C-alpha positions in Angstrom: 77.1 -93.9 27.6 73.7 -93.0 29.5 72.8 -89.7 27.7 73.5 -91.5 23.7 70.7 -93.9 25.0 68.7 -91.7 26.2 69.2 -89.4 23.0 68.3 -92.8 20.4 65.4 -93.5 22.6 63.7 -90.0 22.4 64.4 -90.0 18.5 62.9 -93.4 18.6 59.2 -92.6 20.7 59.5 -88.9 18.3 59.9 -90.8 15.3 57.2 -93.1 15.8 54.9 -90.3 16.7 55.4 -88.3 13.8 54.7 -91.7 12.0 51.8 -92.3 13.4 50.4 -89.1 13.6 51.0 -89.0 9.6 49.6 -92.5 9.2 46.1 -91.6 11.7 45.3 -88.9 10.1 46.0 -89.9 6.4 43.4 -92.9 7.0 39.8 -92.5 4.6 37.4 -90.8 6.9 35.0 -93.1 5.4 35.9 -95.8 6.9 33.9 -95.0 9.8 30.8 -97.8 9.6 27.7 -95.4 10.0 24.3 -97.3 10.4 20.8 -95.9 10.7 18.2 -97.9 11.7 14.5 -96.4 11.0 11.4 -97.8 12.8 8.3 -97.4 11.2 4.6 -97.6 12.0 1.0 -97.4 10.4 -2.4 -97.9 11.1 -5.5 -98.7 8.5 -8.9 -99.8 8.4 -8.3 -103.4 9.1 -4.9 -103.4 9.4 -2.2 -101.8 11.6 1.6 -102.5 11.2 4.1 -102.2 13.9 8.3 -102.2 13.7 9.0 -101.8 10.6 12.2 -101.5 10.5 14.6 -100.0 7.7 18.3 -100.7 8.8 21.0 -99.1 6.7 24.4 -100.5 6.4 27.7 -99.3 4.9 27.5 -102.1 2.3 23.6 -103.0 2.9 19.9 -102.4 3.9 17.8 -104.5 5.4 14.0 -103.8 5.0 11.0 -106.1 7.0 11.0 -107.7 10.8 7.4 -105.5 10.6 3.8 -107.0 13.0 0.6 -106.7 11.9 -2.4 -106.9 14.0 -5.8 -108.0 12.4 -8.3 -105.6 13.7 -11.0 -107.6 12.5 -13.0 -110.8 13.6 -9.7 -113.5 13.6 -12.3 -115.9 12.7 -13.2 -113.9 9.4 -9.5 -114.9 8.2 -8.7 -118.2 9.7 -9.2 -119.9 6.9 -7.8 -117.7 4.5 -5.6 -119.5 1.6 -4.4 -115.9 0.0 -2.4 -113.1 1.2 0.7 -110.4 -0.3 2.7 -107.8 1.7 4.4 -105.4 -0.9 6.2 -102.5 0.6 6.7 -99.7 -2.0 8.7 -96.5 -1.4 9.4 -93.4 -3.2 12.2 -93.6 -5.5 14.8 -90.6 -6.3 13.2 -89.8 -8.8 9.9 -89.1 -7.0 7.8 -92.5 -7.9 7.1 -95.4 -6.0 8.3 -98.6 -6.3 8.7 -101.8 -4.5 11.1 -102.8 -2.0 10.1 -105.9 -0.5 7.0 -108.5 -1.1 6.0 -111.2 1.0 2.8 -113.6 -0.4 1.1 -116.8 0.6 -1.1 -119.0 -1.3 -2.5 -122.2 -0.5 -4.7 -124.9 -2.3 -6.7 -127.1 -0.1 -5.8 -125.9 3.3 -5.4 -121.9 4.8 -2.1 -120.0 5.0 -2.1 -119.4 8.7 -2.1 -115.8 8.7 -3.1 -115.4 11.6 0.0 -116.9 12.5 2.4 -114.8 10.6 1.6 -111.7 12.1 4.1 -111.6 14.3 7.1 -111.1 11.5 6.1 -109.5 8.4 9.7 -111.0 7.4 12.6 -109.1 5.7 15.0 -108.7 2.5 18.6 -108.0 3.5 20.4 -106.9 0.3 23.5 -104.9 -1.3 22.4 -101.6 -2.5 20.1 -101.4 -5.7 20.8 -98.8 -8.6 20.3 -95.2 -6.6 19.2 -96.6 -3.3 22.3 -94.6 -2.0 20.4 -91.3 -3.3 17.6 -92.2 -1.4 17.3 -90.5 2.2 15.1 -90.2 5.2 12.0 -88.4 3.4 12.0 -91.7 1.1 12.1 -93.5 3.9 9.2 -91.9 5.3 7.2 -92.5 2.6 7.0 -96.6 2.8 3.5 -97.8 2.1 1.9 -101.2 3.1 -0.5 -102.4 0.8 -2.1 -106.3 2.2 -4.0 -108.5 -0.1 -5.7 -111.2 1.2 -9.0 -113.1 1.0 -11.5 -114.1 3.6 -13.1 -117.7 4.4 -15.4 -117.0 1.3 -12.9 -116.3 -0.3 -13.9 -112.3 -1.7 -10.0 -110.9 -2.2 -10.2 -107.5 -0.1 -6.9 -105.1 -0.1 -5.7 -102.0 1.8 -3.4 -99.9 1.9 -1.9 -98.4 5.0 0.8 -94.8 5.1 4.1 -96.0 7.8 5.5 -93.1 9.1 8.7 -93.4 11.4 8.4 -93.4 14.8 11.9 -93.5 15.5 15.9 -93.0 13.9 19.0 -93.9 15.1 22.3 -93.7 13.7 25.4 -96.1 15.4 
């Protein structure tokens, strides 16, 4: 009787092992979620940007959360009534396209551009058309164009090339 119980338990253990092996070896290997994080920085004549992030997950992408630094005299723009941040990348066809923009304007008061420098804002979305065709080189081509007016209302613009400073894949 003991031999029969041991034999049946052995068969159950072996069959469970075989079924487990078959099940786990047939699971889609692409279901392993991989997240890529690119941190970009750039220096311009009047502005610097640090820690701009591009975070790519299995089904969405986040861009933003960079920090801006104004290199001029802060009193020159403390009463600014307009600024626009426009981030562009080269698409898979070799053309620049806007991937994120942030704009603020005001009538009768400042937009507080100096207060908003610690975070450029961000955008998170599902993949757009041809997003999955992009690679590290496309993200390496990111540019920021910042347009602002000074206290006298004179419009200024500067384009800054960003470069990947740090990569991480999780």
